C-alpha positions as a Markdown table, in Angstrom:
| # | Residue | x | y | z |
|---|---|---|---|---|
| 1 | Met | -27.3 | 53.9 | 36.8 |
| 2 | Asn | -25.7 | 55.6 | 33.7 |
| 3 | Gly | -22.3 | 54.9 | 35.2 |
| 4 | Ala | -23.1 | 51.2 | 35.7 |
| 5 | Arg | -24.3 | 50.9 | 32.1 |
| 6 | Asn | -21.1 | 52.5 | 30.9 |
| 7 | Gln | -19.0 | 50.1 | 32.9 |
| 8 | Gly | -20.9 | 47.1 | 31.4 |
| 9 | Ala | -20.3 | 48.3 | 27.8 |
| 10 | Pro | -16.6 | 47.5 | 27.6 |
| 11 | Met | -17.3 | 44.0 | 29.0 |
| 12 | Arg | -20.0 | 43.4 | 26.3 |
| 13 | Asn | -17.7 | 44.8 | 23.6 |
| 14 | Thr | -14.9 | 42.4 | 24.8 |
| 15 | Ala | -17.3 | 39.5 | 24.7 |
| 16 | Trp | -18.4 | 40.4 | 21.2 |
| 17 | Leu | -14.8 | 40.7 | 20.0 |
| 18 | Ser | -14.0 | 37.3 | 21.5 |
| 19 | Met | -16.9 | 35.7 | 19.7 |
| 20 | Ile | -15.9 | 37.4 | 16.4 |
| 21 | Ala | -12.3 | 36.1 | 16.8 |
| 22 | Val | -13.6 | 32.6 | 17.4 |
| 23 | Ala | -15.8 | 32.8 | 14.3 |
| 24 | Val | -12.9 | 34.0 | 12.2 |
| 25 | Cys | -10.7 | 31.2 | 13.4 |
| 26 | Cys | -13.4 | 28.6 | 12.7 |
| 27 | Thr | -13.9 | 30.1 | 9.2 |
| 28 | Ile | -10.2 | 29.9 | 8.5 |
| 29 | Tyr | -9.9 | 26.4 | 9.9 |
| 30 | Leu | -12.9 | 25.1 | 8.0 |
| 31 | Ser | -12.1 | 26.8 | 4.7 |
| 32 | Pro | -11.9 | 24.5 | 1.6 |
| 33 | Gln | -8.1 | 25.0 | 1.5 |
| 34 | Met | -7.5 | 23.5 | 4.9 |
| 35 | Pro | -8.3 | 19.8 | 4.2 |
| 36 | Ala | -5.9 | 19.9 | 1.3 |
| 37 | Gln | -3.2 | 21.5 | 3.4 |
| 38 | Gln | -3.8 | 19.0 | 6.2 |
| 39 | Ser | -3.8 | 16.1 | 3.8 |
| 40 | Ser | -0.5 | 17.4 | 2.4 |
| 41 | Leu | 1.0 | 17.6 | 5.9 |
| 42 | Leu | -0.2 | 14.1 | 6.8 |
| 43 | Arg | 1.3 | 12.8 | 3.6 |
| 44 | Glu | 4.6 | 14.5 | 4.3 |
| 45 | Arg | 4.6 | 13.1 | 7.8 |
| 46 | Ala | 3.8 | 9.6 | 6.5 |
| 47 | Ile | 6.7 | 9.8 | 4.0 |
| 48 | Lys | 9.1 | 11.0 | 6.7 |
| 49 | Ser | 8.0 | 8.2 | 9.1 |
| 50 | Phe | 8.4 | 5.4 | 6.6 |
| 51 | His | 11.8 | 4.6 | 5.1 |
| 52 | Trp | 12.6 | 2.2 | 2.3 |
| 53 | Pro | 15.8 | 0.2 | 2.9 |
| 54 | Asp | 19.2 | 1.5 | 2.1 |
| 55 | Gly | 17.9 | 5.0 | 1.5 |
| 56 | Arg | 15.9 | 4.0 | -1.6 |
| 57 | Arg | 13.3 | 6.5 | -2.8 |
| 58 | Ala | 10.5 | 4.0 | -3.8 |
| 59 | Ala | 9.8 | 0.4 | -4.6 |
| 60 | Val | 8.6 | -1.3 | -7.7 |
| 61 | Ser | 7.2 | -4.8 | -8.4 |
| 62 | Leu | 6.8 | -6.4 | -11.8 |
| 63 | Ser | 3.8 | -8.8 | -11.9 |
| 64 | Phe | 2.3 | -10.9 | -14.7 |
| 65 | Asp | -1.1 | -12.5 | -14.7 |
| 66 | Asp | -2.8 | -15.6 | -16.0 |
| 67 | Ala | 0.2 | -18.0 | -16.5 |
| 68 | Arg | 0.4 | -17.1 | -20.2 |
| 69 | Leu | 2.7 | -19.0 | -22.4 |
| 70 | Ser | 4.9 | -16.1 | -23.4 |
| 71 | Gln | 5.8 | -15.5 | -19.7 |
| 72 | Ile | 7.6 | -18.8 | -19.9 |
| 73 | Asp | 8.7 | -18.8 | -23.5 |
| 74 | Thr | 10.0 | -15.3 | -23.6 |
| 75 | Gly | 9.9 | -13.9 | -20.0 |
| 76 | Leu | 12.1 | -16.4 | -18.1 |
| 77 | Ala | 15.1 | -16.0 | -20.4 |
| 78 | Leu | 14.8 | -12.2 | -20.2 |
| 79 | Phe | 14.5 | -12.2 | -16.4 |
| 80 | Arg | 17.4 | -14.6 | -16.1 |
| 81 | Lys | 19.6 | -12.4 | -18.3 |
| 82 | Leu | 18.7 | -9.3 | -16.2 |
| 83 | Asp | 18.9 | -11.1 | -12.9 |
| 84 | Val | 15.4 | -9.9 | -11.9 |
| 85 | Arg | 12.7 | -11.6 | -9.8 |
| 86 | Val | 9.1 | -11.0 | -10.6 |
| 87 | Thr | 5.7 | -12.2 | -9.4 |
| 88 | Phe | 3.6 | -14.5 | -11.6 |
| 89 | Phe | -0.1 | -14.5 | -10.6 |
| 90 | Val | -1.1 | -17.8 | -12.2 |
| 91 | Lys | -4.5 | -19.0 | -13.2 |
| 92 | Ser | -3.9 | -22.5 | -12.0 |
| 93 | Ala | -5.9 | -24.2 | -14.8 |
| 94 | Asn | -3.2 | -22.9 | -17.2 |
| 95 | Ile | -0.1 | -24.3 | -15.4 |
| 96 | Gln | -0.2 | -27.7 | -16.9 |
| 97 | Glu | 0.4 | -26.5 | -20.5 |
| 98 | Arg | 3.9 | -25.3 | -19.5 |
| 99 | Leu | 4.5 | -27.3 | -16.3 |
| 100 | Ala | 8.2 | -27.7 | -16.8 |
| 101 | Gly | 8.5 | -24.0 | -17.4 |
| 102 | Trp | 6.6 | -23.1 | -14.3 |
| 103 | Lys | 8.8 | -25.4 | -12.2 |
| 104 | Gln | 11.8 | -23.6 | -13.7 |
| 105 | Ala | 10.2 | -20.2 | -12.8 |
| 106 | Val | 10.1 | -21.4 | -9.1 |
| 107 | Ala | 13.7 | -22.7 | -9.4 |
| 108 | Asp | 14.8 | -19.3 | -10.7 |
| 109 | Gly | 13.4 | -17.6 | -7.6 |
| 110 | His | 10.3 | -16.0 | -9.0 |
| 111 | Glu | 7.2 | -15.6 | -6.8 |
| 112 | Ile | 4.1 | -17.6 | -7.6 |
| 113 | Gly | 0.8 | -15.9 | -6.6 |
| 114 | Asn | -2.8 | -17.0 | -6.8 |
| 115 | His | -5.1 | -15.8 | -9.6 |
| 116 | Thr | -7.9 | -18.4 | -9.0 |
| 117 | Val | -8.6 | -21.6 | -10.9 |
| 118 | Thr | -10.7 | -20.3 | -13.8 |
| 119 | His | -10.4 | -16.4 | -13.6 |
| 120 | Pro | -14.0 | -15.3 | -13.0 |
| 121 | Cys | -14.8 | -11.8 | -14.0 |
| 122 | Ser | -18.0 | -9.8 | -14.7 |
| 123 | Gly | -20.3 | -11.3 | -17.3 |
| 124 | Asn | -20.0 | -8.0 | -19.1 |
| 125 | Tyr | -16.8 | -9.5 | -20.5 |
| 126 | Leu | -17.8 | -12.0 | -23.2 |
| 127 | Phe | -15.0 | -14.3 | -22.2 |
| 128 | Ser | -16.5 | -14.6 | -18.7 |
| 129 | Leu | -20.1 | -14.8 | -19.6 |
| 130 | Lys | -20.3 | -18.4 | -18.4 |
| 131 | Asn | -18.0 | -17.7 | -15.5 |
| 132 | Ala | -19.5 | -14.5 | -14.3 |
| 133 | Leu | -18.9 | -12.9 | -10.8 |
| 134 | Glu | -22.6 | -11.9 | -10.8 |
| 135 | Asp | -23.5 | -15.6 | -10.6 |
| 136 | Tyr | -21.0 | -16.3 | -7.7 |
| 137 | Asp | -21.4 | -16.2 | -4.0 |
| 138 | Leu | -18.7 | -16.0 | -1.3 |
| 139 | Arg | -18.6 | -19.8 | -0.9 |
| 140 | Lys | -18.1 | -20.4 | -4.6 |
| 141 | Met | -15.3 | -17.8 | -4.7 |
| 142 | Ala | -13.6 | -19.3 | -1.7 |
| 143 | Glu | -13.6 | -22.6 | -3.7 |
| 144 | Gln | -11.9 | -20.8 | -6.6 |
| 145 | Ile | -9.2 | -19.4 | -4.4 |
| 146 | Asp | -8.6 | -22.5 | -2.3 |
| 147 | Gly | -8.7 | -24.7 | -5.3 |
| 148 | Ala | -6.0 | -22.7 | -7.0 |
| 149 | Asn | -3.8 | -22.8 | -3.9 |
| 150 | Glu | -4.2 | -26.6 | -3.8 |
| 151 | Gln | -3.3 | -27.0 | -7.4 |
| 152 | Ile | -0.3 | -24.7 | -7.2 |
| 153 | Arg | 1.0 | -26.7 | -4.2 |
| 154 | Lys | 0.5 | -30.0 | -5.9 |
| 155 | Met | 2.1 | -29.0 | -9.3 |
| 156 | Leu | 4.8 | -26.5 | -8.2 |
| 157 | Gly | 5.4 | -27.3 | -4.5 |
| 158 | Val | 4.8 | -23.7 | -3.2 |
| 159 | Thr | 2.0 | -22.1 | -1.3 |
| 160 | Pro | 1.1 | -18.6 | -2.6 |
| 161 | Lys | 1.2 | -15.7 | -0.1 |
| 162 | Thr | -0.2 | -13.2 | -2.5 |
| 163 | Phe | -3.3 | -12.9 | -4.7 |
| 164 | Ala | -4.4 | -10.9 | -7.8 |
| 165 | Tyr | -8.1 | -10.2 | -8.4 |
| 166 | Pro | -9.1 | -11.3 | -11.9 |
| 167 | Cys | -9.9 | -8.2 | -13.9 |
| 168 | Gly | -9.2 | -6.3 | -10.8 |
| 169 | Gln | -12.8 | -6.9 | -9.7 |
| 170 | Lys | -13.5 | -7.6 | -6.0 |
| 171 | Phe | -17.3 | -8.5 | -5.8 |
| 172 | Val | -19.6 | -11.4 | -6.2 |
| 173 | Gly | -23.4 | -11.4 | -6.8 |
| 174 | Arg | -25.5 | -8.5 | -7.9 |
| 175 | Gly | -27.7 | -5.8 | -6.5 |
| 176 | Leu | -28.7 | -6.2 | -2.8 |
| 177 | Asp | -27.0 | -9.6 | -2.8 |
| 178 | Ala | -23.6 | -8.3 | -4.0 |
| 179 | Arg | -20.7 | -8.8 | -1.6 |
| 180 | Ser | -17.1 | -7.9 | -1.5 |
| 181 | Tyr | -14.7 | -10.9 | -1.4 |
| 182 | Val | -11.8 | -8.8 | -0.1 |
| 183 | Pro | -12.2 | -10.4 | 3.3 |
| 184 | Leu | -11.7 | -13.8 | 1.8 |
| 185 | Val | -8.4 | -12.6 | 0.3 |
| 186 | Ala | -7.4 | -10.8 | 3.5 |
| 187 | Glu | -7.7 | -13.9 | 5.7 |
| 188 | Arg | -5.7 | -16.0 | 3.2 |
| 189 | Phe | -3.0 | -13.8 | 1.8 |
| 190 | Leu | -0.5 | -11.1 | 2.7 |
| 191 | Val | -1.5 | -9.1 | -0.5 |
| 192 | Gly | -4.5 | -8.8 | -2.8 |
| 193 | Arg | -3.4 | -6.9 | -5.9 |
| 194 | Gly | -5.8 | -5.0 | -8.0 |
| 195 | Tyr | -5.6 | -3.9 | -11.7 |
| 196 | Leu | -6.3 | -0.8 | -13.8 |
| 197 | Asp | -5.7 | 1.4 | -10.8 |
| 198 | Glu | -4.7 | 5.0 | -11.0 |
| 199 | Ser | -2.1 | 5.3 | -8.3 |
| 200 | Ala | 0.9 | 3.7 | -6.7 |
| 201 | Asn | 0.6 | 2.5 | -3.1 |
| 202 | Asp | 1.3 | 4.7 | -0.1 |
| 203 | Pro | 3.2 | 2.2 | 2.2 |
| 204 | Met | 1.9 | 3.7 | 5.4 |
| 205 | Val | -1.8 | 3.8 | 4.5 |
| 206 | Cys | -2.6 | 1.3 | 1.7 |
| 207 | Asp | -4.7 | -1.7 | 2.4 |
| 208 | Leu | -2.5 | -4.6 | 1.4 |
| 209 | Ser | -5.6 | -6.6 | 0.7 |
| 210 | Gln | -6.5 | -4.1 | -2.0 |
| 211 | Ala | -3.0 | -3.0 | -3.2 |
| 212 | Met | -3.2 | -1.0 | -6.4 |
| 213 | Gly | -1.9 | -2.4 | -9.7 |
| 214 | Thr | -0.8 | -0.2 | -12.6 |
| 215 | Pro | -1.0 | -1.7 | -16.2 |
| 216 | Val | 2.3 | -2.0 | -18.0 |
| 217 | Asp | 1.1 | -3.6 | -21.2 |
| 218 | Asp | 1.4 | -1.6 | -24.4 |
| 219 | Leu | 3.7 | 1.1 | -22.8 |
| 220 | Asp | 7.0 | 2.3 | -24.0 |
| 221 | Phe | 9.9 | 2.8 | -21.6 |
| 222 | Ala | 9.2 | 6.6 | -21.3 |
| 223 | Gln | 5.7 | 5.8 | -20.1 |
| 224 | Met | 6.8 | 3.2 | -17.7 |
| 225 | Lys | 9.4 | 5.6 | -16.3 |
| 226 | Lys | 6.8 | 8.2 | -15.8 |
| 227 | Val | 5.0 | 5.9 | -13.4 |
| 228 | Val | 8.2 | 5.1 | -11.6 |
| 229 | Asp | 9.2 | 8.8 | -11.3 |
| 230 | Gln | 5.8 | 9.7 | -9.7 |
| 231 | Ala | 6.2 | 6.8 | -7.2 |
| 232 | Ala | 9.7 | 8.1 | -6.4 |
| 233 | His | 8.5 | 11.6 | -5.9 |
| 234 | Glu | 5.9 | 10.4 | -3.3 |
| 235 | Gly | 7.9 | 7.6 | -1.8 |
| 236 | Arg | 5.5 | 4.9 | -2.9 |
| 237 | Trp | 5.3 | 1.3 | -4.1 |
| 238 | Ala | 4.3 | 0.8 | -7.8 |
| 239 | Ile | 3.1 | -2.6 | -8.8 |
| 240 | Phe | 3.2 | -3.1 | -12.6 |
| 241 | Val | 0.7 | -5.5 | -14.1 |
| 242 | Gly | 1.4 | -7.3 | -17.4 |
| 243 | His | 0.1 | -10.2 | -19.4 |
| 244 | Glu | 2.0 | -11.4 | -22.5 |
| 245 | Ile | 5.7 | -10.6 | -23.0 |
| 246 | Gly | 6.9 | -9.8 | -26.5 |
| 247 | Gln | 6.4 | -7.1 | -29.0 |
| 248 | Arg | 4.4 | -4.1 | -27.8 |
| 249 | Gly | 0.6 | -4.4 | -28.3 |
| 250 | Tyr | -2.7 | -5.1 | -26.6 |
| 251 | Gln | -2.1 | -6.9 | -23.4 |
| 252 | Ile | 1.5 | -7.4 | -24.4 |
| 253 | Thr | 4.4 | -5.9 | -22.3 |
| 254 | Asp | 7.1 | -4.9 | -24.7 |
| 255 | Ala | 10.2 | -6.9 | -24.0 |
| 256 | Ser | 12.6 | -4.2 | -25.1 |
| 257 | Ala | 10.9 | -1.6 | -22.9 |
| 258 | Leu | 10.8 | -4.0 | -20.0 |
| 259 | Glu | 14.5 | -4.6 | -20.3 |
| 260 | Ala | 15.2 | -0.9 | -20.3 |
| 261 | Leu | 12.9 | -0.5 | -17.2 |
| 262 | Cys | 14.7 | -3.3 | -15.3 |
| 263 | Asn | 18.1 | -1.7 | -16.1 |
| 264 | Tyr | 16.9 | 1.6 | -14.9 |
| 265 | Leu | 15.4 | 0.2 | -11.7 |
| 266 | Lys | 18.6 | -1.8 | -10.9 |
| 267 | Asp | 20.9 | 1.1 | -11.3 |
| 268 | Pro | 21.9 | 2.2 | -7.7 |
| 269 | Ala | 22.1 | 5.8 | -8.9 |
| 270 | Asn | 18.3 | 5.9 | -9.4 |
| 271 | Gly | 17.5 | 4.8 | -5.8 |
| 272 | Met | 14.8 | 2.3 | -6.6 |
| 273 | Trp | 14.0 | -1.0 | -5.0 |
| 274 | Leu | 12.9 | -3.7 | -7.5 |
| 275 | Gly | 11.4 | -6.7 | -5.7 |
| 276 | Ala | 8.7 | -9.3 | -5.8 |
| 277 | Val | 5.3 | -8.4 | -4.4 |
| 278 | Glu | 5.6 | -10.6 | -1.2 |
| 279 | Glu | 9.1 | -9.3 | -0.5 |
| 280 | Ile | 8.1 | -5.6 | -0.5 |
| 281 | Ala | 4.8 | -6.2 | 1.3 |
| 282 | Ser | 6.6 | -8.1 | 4.0 |
| 283 | Tyr | 8.9 | -5.1 | 4.5 |
| 284 | Ile | 6.0 | -2.7 | 4.6 |
| 285 | Gln | 4.2 | -4.9 | 7.2 |
| 286 | Lys | 7.4 | -4.9 | 9.4 |
| 287 | Gln | 7.8 | -1.2 | 9.1 |
| 288 | Arg | 4.2 | -0.6 | 10.1 |
| 289 | Ala | 4.5 | -2.8 | 13.2 |
| 290 | Glu | 7.5 | -0.8 | 14.3 |
| 291 | His | 5.5 | 2.5 | 14.0 |
| 292 | Glu | 2.5 | 1.2 | 16.0 |
């Protein structure tokens, strides 16, 4: 009997050692450092599997919201001088005031995107108190979006393929009745661009219906370049969002800094792709299809 017990002891010890080894492996695998390491590996694989055209390191789009007068009065001549194409997300109710200018923007090859008819935002903004998203439902928001498309087609002869969320906000209603209107955008447009976001877009994983937009107003060239450099480091797509174009200030993109940025982005030595929102999103969509 003693001999039998002694023969069983090594087997029990081996079993215990196996269990301990499994526990140690699980502890290591589930340690707090592992998700970060795995995330980093996934990010590296995504970057390696996605390639911007012609060996470029990243993509950048310049977009301007609301159909503001300075975009026509100052912006068009600047972009013509620089031979640059941008995306104008127009509040269709504003087009008429510079109709000839907006027709010229189309003729110059700029993209026209949808920014709704009347730009509804949260009623917490005083300018939107009587046009508050909290008082909207999905039907009313659909009317805003479709109405803008109809007006843009009628006045400018183009149909927008991209959309920018007014104030970057994506909801209607309040409390238990609140709803996201992202699906309305997704079924109508290639891109829905946000605002006041904190990151450029990862081309392999970003939701094009909620593409991130980075403010460019009130920045100098060094600050703009910092955003571009980060996008280049990560192989991403930065979408700049501006409003007025002129002398640097609140909701004003500085014309001199903008010119310096465009010259930097157009220099082949810097390996950047400067393109309109639809152009770059279409490329991303094609690349994704090839990797499926």
